N, C-alpha and C positions, 0 to 999 in steps of 0.2 A: 334512469330507466325510461322516463317519458320521452326523452330525446331519441333513445334507441327505438322505441315503439313508433315514434314519428318517422324516423329515417327508414325503418323497415317497411312501413306502409308506402311511403313515397317511392322507395326503390322498387318495391313490388309492382306498383302502378306503372312505373316507367318500363319495367321489363315486359309486362303484359302488352303495353303499347308497341314495343319493339317487335314482339312475336307476331302480333296481329298485322302490323303494317308490312313486315317482311314477308309473311305468309301470303297476304293479299297480293303483294307485288309479284311473288313467285308464281302464284296460280294465274294471275292475269297474263304473265309472260307466256306461260304454257298454253293457256286457253286462247291467247291472242284475241281477247274480247273487244269487239269493235261496234257492237250494237247493244240496244237496251236489253235484249234477251240474254246477252252475256254479262252485262254490267250488274244487273240486279242480283243474281246469285253471288257474285263477288262481294257486293256490298253487304249482303246478308251474312256471308261467311266471315268477313272481317268483323262485323258487328257482333256475331256470336262468339268469336274468339275474345273480343274485348269484354263482352258481357259476362261470359263464364269466368274469365280471370278476375275481373273487377268484383264480381259477385262473391267470389271466394274470399278476396281480400276484405271486403266489407263485412262478411259474416264473421271473420276472425277479429275485425276491429270493433264492430258493434253489432252483435247478433240481432237480427230482425230488420236491420236497415237494408239488407240485400233483397228483401222481398219485392219482386216486380222489376228488379234492375235489368235483367236480361231483356224483357219485353220493351222497357223504356229505351234501352240502348239500341236495339234493332229499329224501333220506330224513329228515333232521332237520327240514326244513320241514314235511313231511307229518305227522310225529309231533307237532310243536309246534302246528301250526295245527289239526290234528284235535282236540287237547285244548282249544284256545281256542274253536273254533266249537261244540264239544260243550257247553262251559260256557255259552257265550252263548245257545245255543238250547234248553238244557235247562229242566226244570221249575224248577230252582233260580234261573234267571235272572229269571223273572217274580216270584219271591218276593223276591229281593234288590233288585229295582227300587224297592220301596217303603221300603227302609231308608235311613237318613241317608247323605248323599253321602260323608261321611268314611269310613264303614264300607265303602261301595262301592269307594272309591278304595283302601282297604287290601286288600280282597279282590282287586281288580284287580292290585295289586302282587304279591300272592302268586301269582296265576295267571300273571302276566307272568314271574315268576322261574321257575316250572315250565316254561312255554313256552320260555323262553330256554335253560334247561338241556337240554331235549329236543332243541332245534335244534342245540345245540353238541355233544352227546354223540358222534354219528358222526364229526364233524370232529376231536374230541379224540382219538379212537382213532387216526386217521391221524397227527395231530401227535405223539402219544406215541412213534412209531417213531423220530423224529429230534430231538424237542425236549424237553429236560428240563422237568419240572413242567408238562407240556402239559395236565394235568387242570384247571389253573387257568383254562383257556379256558372251561370249563363255568360257573365262577363269574362270569367276566367277562360272558358273554352273559346269565346269569341276572340280574345287576345291571342291565345295559342295558335288558332288557325289563321288569324290575320297575318301571322308570321310564317306559319308552315306552308300555306298555299302558295304565296309568292316564292318560297324556297323550292317548292316542287316545280314551279314554272321555270325557274332558273336551272334546276337540276335536269329538267326535260331537255332544255337547249344543250346542256353539257353532254347528256347521254347521246343525243343525236350526233354531236360532233365526234364522239369516240366509237360510234357504231361500226366504223370501218376497220376497227382493230380486232374484229372477230367476235363471235357469239359469246365465248367464255368471258372476255373482258367486259362485254356489255352486261351479262348476267351478274357478274361480281359487282360492278359499279351500281347496277340497279338495286341489288339487295343492300349494299352498304348505304346507299342514299336513303332508302326508305327506313332502314334501321336507325340512322342518325336522326331523321325527322321524327320517327316514332319515339326515340329517346327524348328529344327535346319536348315534344308535346306531352308525353307521359310524365316527364319530370315536373314540368310546370303545373300540370293538372294534379299530379300526385301531391306535391307540396301544398298547393292551395286547398285541396280537399282535406288533407291531414290537418291543416290549420283550422278549417271550418269544424271538423269533427272534434278537435281538441277544445276549441272554444265552446262547442255545444256541451261537452263533458264538464267543463269548468262551470258553465251556467247551471246545468242540472245539479252539479255537486253543491253549488252555493244554495240552490233552492232546497235541496235535501237537508243541508246543514241547518238552514234557517227553520225548516219545518220541524227538525229534530229538537232544536232548542226551544221552539214554541211548545212542542208537545211535552217536554220535560218541565217547562215552566208553568204549564196549565194547572197541575195540581196545586202548586204553591199559590198561584193566583186565586184559585177557587177557595183554598183554605183561608187566605187573607180576607177574601170577600165575606166568607161565612163569619169570621171573627168580628169583622166590622159590623155586620148586620146584628150579631149577638149583642154587641155593645149598645 
């Protein structure tokens, strides 16, 4: 039963990520956003889709844990994406574009880790109120995006190479690419968070069990103490 609950939560987390990433990609394609005025609404849209879906999953998994999750997700997304788009559109981006592909991928991994950490930080603050070792969530999302962002870079080059095959092929390839990356990120994050929540439940369960045993033993201890004093 516990494994089914674990798998259901992780799968749901991955599906939410797939929907959010694919929808964001589709809207970006339609809007053809090329400026900050267009980017920010897209970031908020993607974050809201993630936040609402994840909030629903958290409510089912551990009622009360979802409080404030949507706001934390939106804030983290704005922080992380602002760093990402600033790096992509800055002077350094044009300089790096001439470097070997391996170096670009390495820098993309570092940037992805920073982006993931920023996106996770507000969420980790919320988790820390009820989940032991909640700060590991920052590391989890940093690892996920240190892989996902370079993958997006490679996907971008591939999409550019097939753009001559027609709009239909480009749209399909774009949606599939973002769905796969969303599935990877969501699966890794979902499994990690499910494990954190399970460990938290085990910890609280042990505390409750200990407190229960102590409360049952208290009358016996009191009785023994009274008899000893009577002697």
